[in-house]
N, C-alpha and C positions, 0 to 999 in steps of 0.2 A: 504494500500500500504506500502511495506517495505521502511524503511528510506534509506537503502543501498542495492543495487543490483549489484552483480558481475556476469557478463555474459561472459563465455568462455574466461577468461583472461589467457593469457600466457605471459611470460617474458623471453627473451633471452638476454644474454650478449655475445658480440663478442670479443674474445681475439686476433684474428689474421685475416689474409686475408681469404675470402671465408667462407664457412660454417663449415670448419674443426675445427675452433677455437671457435665455438658457444657452449654456455652452456645454457641449458633450466632450468631456476630456478623455474618458475611456469608453471604448465602444465594444461591448460584447466580448470581453477578454476571457479566454480559456487557456489554462496553463497548469501543468503538473510539475512539481519540483521534488526530486528524490532526496531522502536523507543523505547527507554527506556531499551534496553537490556544492560547487563554487560557481554560481551563476551570475553572469553579467546582464543587466538590462541596459542595452545600448540605444542611444538616440540623441538627436539634437535638442537644444533648448526648446521647451514648449511642446515636446512630443507626448508628454503624459507619463514619463518614466518615474518622476518623483511622486506624482499623485498615486501611481500604482504601488510604489514602495510604501507610502503612508497607509494605503488600503490594506496591503499585506501585513503591515505592522500593527494592526488593530487600533489605529489612530484615527481613521477616516472612513466612516461607513459608506459603502457603495450605494448608489441610487437603486440599483437592482443587482441580483446575482448573489452568490455565496463565496465566502473564503473559508476553507476547512483546513485546519492545521492539526495534525496528529489526531484526526478523526473528530475534532471539535469545531462546529460551525461558530466561529468566533463572534459574529455579529448577532447571534441569538443570545449571547450572554448579556446581562445587564452591565451598566457602566462600571460598577465596583468589581464584578467578577472578571470583566475584561481587563481592568487594571491589574488584577492579580495574575491573570493569564500572561500579560506582557512581562510582568516581573519574573515569572517562572520560566518563560520560554524564549524571551527575546532580548537581545542587546542591540542598541542603536549607536552608530557612528555617524556624526553629522559633518558636513563640509566645513563649517565654521567652528567645530569642536565643542562649542557651548560649555566651556570650562568656567567655573566660578572664579573670578580674578583674585579674590582675597583669600581663597583656600589654597593650600599647598597641593602638589600633585597627589600625595597620599590621601589627603582629605577629599579631593575631587573623586578619586577612585572609590573611596568609602561610601559615597552618597547613596548608591543603590542598596547598600546594606543597612541603611538607617532604619528601615521599616521592619527589619528582621528582629528576631529575639536574641541574636548573638551579642555577646558582651563587646564592649569597646575594644578590649585587648584582642579578641578574636577577629573583629572587623579589621583592625590595623594589621594583624598578621596576614589576613587574606589579601588586603590591598597591597601590602609590601610584596607578597609572593607574585602577584600578577604584574606589578611594576618591574620586578626582576625578570619576569618572563618576556616582557617587551623591551628589555634592555635599559631600564631607567631606575634600577634599584638604588643607585647612588645619588639620584636626584629627587628622591621622595619629598624632601623638605622645601623644594623650590616652588615659587609661585609661577603661574602660567607665563607672566611677562619676563621671567628669567629663563625661559625655555625657547628653543627654536620652534619653527612651525612643525617640523617633522616630529620633534619631541612632544609638542602639544597633541599632535595626532596620536602618538603612542599612548599618551595618558588617556585620551578619549577611547582608544581601543581597550586599554586595561580596564577602564570603567565599564565598558560594554560586556567584558567577559568575566568580571569579578563574581557574578552570581552563577557562573557556569551554565549559561543558557543553551538551548538547543540550536538557536538560529541567531545569526548576526545580519542586520540590515545596515548597509553602508551607503550613504548618499554622497556621491562624488568625493570620496575620501582623499583623492590625490589632486583634486582640482586646483588647489592653491599652492602646490609644491613644485619645486624644480624636479627635473627628470631623475636625478640620482636619488633624491629623498623619496620620490614617488615609488621608485623601484624597490627601495628598502621596505616601504610600507606594504607594497604588494607581496613581497617575499614573506613578510610577517603574516599577512592574511593567508597566504598559501600554506604556511607552516601550521597555522591554527586549523585550517581546513583539513590538513593531513592528520591532525589529531582527532578529527571527527566532527568538527563544527560545520554546520550548513551555513553558507554565506551567500547572500544576495546583494550584489553591488550595482548601484546605478553609476553609469559613466557615459561620457560623450567621446571618450578617447579610445579609438580602435587599438592602439598599442597596448592597452591594458588587457586585451583579450588573450595575450600570451600566457597569462597567469591563471585563467579560469578553465573550468572543465566544460562549460557550455555557455553560449551567449544567445540572447533573444533580443532582436531589434524591435523597437517600437517607434512608430511614426504616425502622427495625426491620431493618436489614441488607439491604434490598431497594432497587433503583433505580427511580426514576421519571425518564424522559427529559424534559428541558425544552429547547425550542428557541425562540429569539427570533422572534416573529411580527411582522408588520406592525402598526403602531399601538402598539408598545411592550408588547403583551401576550405572555405565554408560552403556548405550546401544550404540554400535558402528556400524556404517553402512558406507560403502564406497559410495562416490558420484559417 
């Protein structure tokens, strides 16, 4: 059974009265994602890829259709249970990192643990462990403005994985990085994927596809399926 199933998902935004102001951002999306995949959602700005990521991440209810994760129809859960689901299953990495500027790297990583019943000592130990995992063990006491862009990104990744989620959703995680640092971040994602994490990454950069196991192109709210073919070429088929 697929870890994630997207069935006939559409998303509309309404900018005015009636249907005249409606914009259909996602159009009847169907997709299955297997446990352990490293999947890229590839598309230009405005294609709907970030909206699809937010729908998949239990943050943005679709106008129609279903998202089923690990057999759970997530939008049939009430708001509180959906928040619990996100905490248990999902880690997010955002393009702008969204670190709290007055908290240290360690304290930023500890944030998802605040609602757990773990002691402060245990939370610090878990946060330190994942900072070491992403190569920042010696910079745990630094504030975000004392870290490079790549290091801030690693803190954001550490925060996303500290709860040991099943899935990581990453929205343009290399978008503001130079190529060398971006490659280091993608290497880190691939290492996490090889440990068993399912990763769904939004990107507009085709060079990033060298790190993923499968890519799906999205344009004008519709999907094109792309699968790695022999010889390094992609086979493209419309859903």
